[in-house]
C-alpha positions in Angstrom: -84.2 4.9 18.8 -81.2 4.6 21.1 -79.0 7.6 22.1 -75.3 7.3 22.9 -72.6 9.8 23.7 -69.8 10.4 21.2 -67.2 8.8 23.5 -69.4 5.7 24.0 -69.9 5.5 20.2 -66.2 5.7 19.7 -65.5 2.9 22.2 -68.2 0.6 21.0 -68.4 1.4 17.3 -68.5 -2.2 16.1 -71.4 -2.9 18.5 -73.3 0.1 17.2 -72.8 -1.2 13.6 -74.1 -4.6 14.5 -77.2 -2.9 16.0 -77.7 -0.7 13.0 -77.3 -3.7 10.7 -80.0 -5.4 12.7 -82.4 -2.5 12.1 -81.7 -0.2 15.0 -81.3 3.5 14.7 -78.9 5.4 17.0 -78.5 9.1 17.7 -75.0 10.2 18.8 -74.8 13.2 21.1 -71.8 15.4 21.9 -72.0 17.6 25.0 -75.7 17.1 25.2 -76.4 18.0 21.5 -77.4 15.5 18.9 -74.7 15.5 16.2 -75.3 12.4 14.1 -77.7 9.6 13.4 -76.9 6.1 12.4 -79.6 4.2 10.7 -79.9 1.1 8.4 -79.5 1.7 4.7 -82.0 0.2 2.3 -80.2 -2.7 0.6 -81.0 -1.5 -2.9 -79.9 2.1 -2.1 -76.6 0.8 -0.5 -75.8 -1.3 -3.6 -76.5 1.6 -5.9 -74.3 3.9 -3.9 -71.4 1.4 -3.9 -71.8 0.7 -7.6 -71.8 4.5 -8.4 -68.7 5.1 -6.2 -66.8 2.2 -7.8 -67.7 3.3 -11.4 -66.8 6.9 -10.6 -63.4 5.9 -9.3 -62.7 3.6 -12.3 -63.7 6.3 -14.8 -61.1 8.7 -13.2 -58.2 6.2 -13.0 -55.5 6.0 -15.6 -55.4 2.8 -17.6 -51.8 1.6 -17.4 -52.2 -1.6 -19.3 -49.9 -3.2 -16.7 -50.9 -6.2 -14.6 -48.2 -5.9 -11.9 -50.1 -3.6 -9.5 -50.0 -4.0 -5.8 -52.9 -4.3 -3.4 -52.2 -0.9 -2.0 -52.4 0.6 -5.5 -56.0 -0.6 -5.8 -57.0 1.7 -3.0 -55.0 4.8 -4.0 -57.0 7.7 -5.2 -55.2 8.4 -8.4 -56.4 10.4 -11.4 -55.0 10.6 -15.0 -52.7 13.4 -15.9 
């Protein structure tokens, strides 16, 4: 397990993600104290979490019946009411 400082993690975030995607775990420290751990997600667990998040969001959105939405509107967190 690799350890990196918070500032190094910030500067090299995409590199850390590549390492984690390849199976590596990384502990991030701030001022000498471990504050976070990045580790690979089990593929099945990751898909289930993404599916749950999408369904939850769709259940809480208003159905407008219109088909003229913008791309930005897809990512807005809107609720009915």
